[in-house]
N, C-alpha and C positions, 0 to 999 in steps of 0.2 A: 755314641758314635753310630753313624748310619752304616748299615751293612745290608747288602742284598741277600734275599732269601735264596736258599738252594732250590733250583728248579730242574726238572727233567728237561734235557736238551731236545725238545720237540719243536717243530715249526710253531711260531706264535700265531701266524696268520696264513691261511691257505684259501685262495679263491679259485674257483673253477667255473669258467663260462659265466661269470657274474654279470648280470644285466639288470639295469634299472631304467624304466621308461616313465616319464611324467606325461599325464594326459589331461588336456583341458578341452572339453567339448569334443570336436572332431580332430583336434590337433594332438599328435603324439610326438614327444621330444625324447629321443634316447639319450640319457645322460651318461650311463655306463654301459658299454657294449662288449659282452663276451670276454671279460677280463680274466686272465689266468695270472695269478700272482702268489708267490710264497715269500714270507718274511720270517727269518729265523729269530729265535729267542735271543735277545740281547742286541739286535741290530738297531742302528739309527738310520732310518730311511726317510729321504725327502721326496715328496711327490710334487713335481713341477709341471708346468704347462700353461698355455694362455688361458685367459678368462673364458669360461664356458666349456673347458675341455673335459670336465667331469671329475676333477680331482677332489673337490669338496664333497661331492656326492659319494665318491669312493670312500672318503674318510668317514662320512656319516654311516655308511654301511658297515665299515669296520668297527665303529663304535656302537653299533646296534641302535643308532638314532634314526635309521631308515631301514626299510625292508626290501630286499631284491624281488624283482618280478620273476626271475628264473636264475638258474645256476646255483652254486653252493658257496658258502663262506663259513669257515670254521675258525674261531678265534679263541685262544686259550683253552682249546679242547671242546668248546661249545659250538654245535652247528647252528649258527644264527639264522640260517634260512628256514629252519623249521622249529625254532625255539618259541615258546609261549612268551607273552608279555611279562608274566611273572618271572620266568627264567631270565629274560633279558634285563629286567630291573635288578635282579640279584647279581647278574653278571656285571652291570655297571657299578653297583655298590662295592663289589668284591675285587674285580679283576682289572678295572680300567680307570684311568684318570684322564679327564678332558680339560683342555685349555682352549678357551674361546678367544676370538680376536678382540672382543670388547670386554674382557675381564670377567664380567658377571659377578662382581663382588657385592656382598650385602652392605648397603651404605650405613646402616645403623649398627653394624658389628665392627669390633676392632679387628686389626690385622690378625691377632691370635685367634679370635673367635671365628673369623672367616676360614682360616686354615683348618680349624677343628670341625667345621661344619659337616663334612662327610661322615665323621665319626659320630657326631650328634644325631644325624639322620638315621644312622644304623643302631643307635641306642647303646654305643660302646661306652666303657668306663673312660672318662676323659682324663683321669689322673695320669695314667701312663701316656696318653696321647699328648699331653702338654709337653712332656720331655721330648717326644719325637717332633712336635711342632717347632719347638725351640731349635732343635738340630737342623730342621729343614729351613727355617728362616735364616739361620747362620749360613747354610749352604748357598742361599740366594742373596746373601749380603744384607739382610734386613733384621738382624738380631736385636737392634736397638729400636725397632719400630713396632713392637708387639702391641702397644696400647694405643697406637694411632688409628684413625679412621680413614677409610678410602679417600675422602675428599682432601685429606692432608698429605696425600702421596702423589708423586708424578705418575704419568702413564706407564713408564718403564717399571716403577716400583710396584704399581698395581699388577702388572703382568707377572712380576716375580712372585708376588703373593699368590697369584693364580697357579703358578707352577708348584709352589709349596703345598697348596691345597690339593692339587691333583696327585701329589705323592703321599699324602698323610696316611692313607690306608694301605700302603705298600702294594700298589697295583702291579700286575704283571706287565701292563701296557699303558703307555701315555700317548694320547693323540693330541695334536695341536693344529688349529686352523689359522694360518697366517699370524703367528704369535708376535711377529715384529712389524706387521702391516701398518700400524698407526704410530710407530715410534721413530724418533730421530736417530741419527747414526750412533750417538753415544749410548742411548738406551738399547738400541738394537745389539750393540756389542756386548752389553751386560747380559741380555737374553741368550746370546750365543755362548757366553761363558757358562750359563746355567745348563744349556743343552749339552755342552761338552762334559760338564760335571756329572750329569745324570748318566750319560753314556759311559764315561770313563769309570765311574764307580759301579757300573752294572746295576743301577737301581731299578731300571725298567727298560723294556723295549720301547723305542721311540719312533713314531710315525708323524711327520710334520708336513703339512701342505704349505708351500711358500712360493712367492714370486721373487724372493731375494736370492741373488746369486751367492752371497756370502753365507746364507743359511744352508743352501744346497751343498756348497763346497765343504761345509763342516760335517755333513752326514757321511756315514760309511758307505752308503749307496744311494743313487738317485734313480727314481722311477719317473719317466716323463709320459704325460698323457696328451692326446690330441683327438678331438672329436669322439670322446668317450672311450677310446681304446688306449692301450699301452703303445707308445710310439716305438 
């Protein structure tokens, strides 16, 4: 049975005057501008806003996939704004699960092998991991698809595998960028069920970037962005 780990009730994410500017030649484009944001442990937060508002950049900063130009960002106790690349790599392996819009599953691996991949990359013992992977695939409704390959799955099923993979190492935080963006309404509803299960069982703090009103309405809090700032 999946059980959340006991965590100290500190803020999972704290941003102060967080700023990211992209530069190309003489052109500077501020993507995130002086953002102050705090997200509590266990929250399910939806980041919304029009295209180009900075929400995906903010998510990448939270996930240590990008580096701020100024300001501070502390996630799971690690000050990412001054962390080394080695520290950020370890942070991603230990504390965070990432779900991409286009799944990023390995085509030559089975569903089970894809879910176990983060543990394999860390060199963990996979015997215990297989039991957790089976539990997670049951959580996302794919317990009978363990030996299938990605090309044998629908888009919605591949995204559910991606969520199981993001949870396999018991991360404190799961981030997802438009997880329903390429799905029809039926598969979108299945992903919504997965998000509610993760939040309801307290498996991880959830931060999701979305254009979908249904996804935003399922979150415990919505954060709206416009022109790189919190609206």
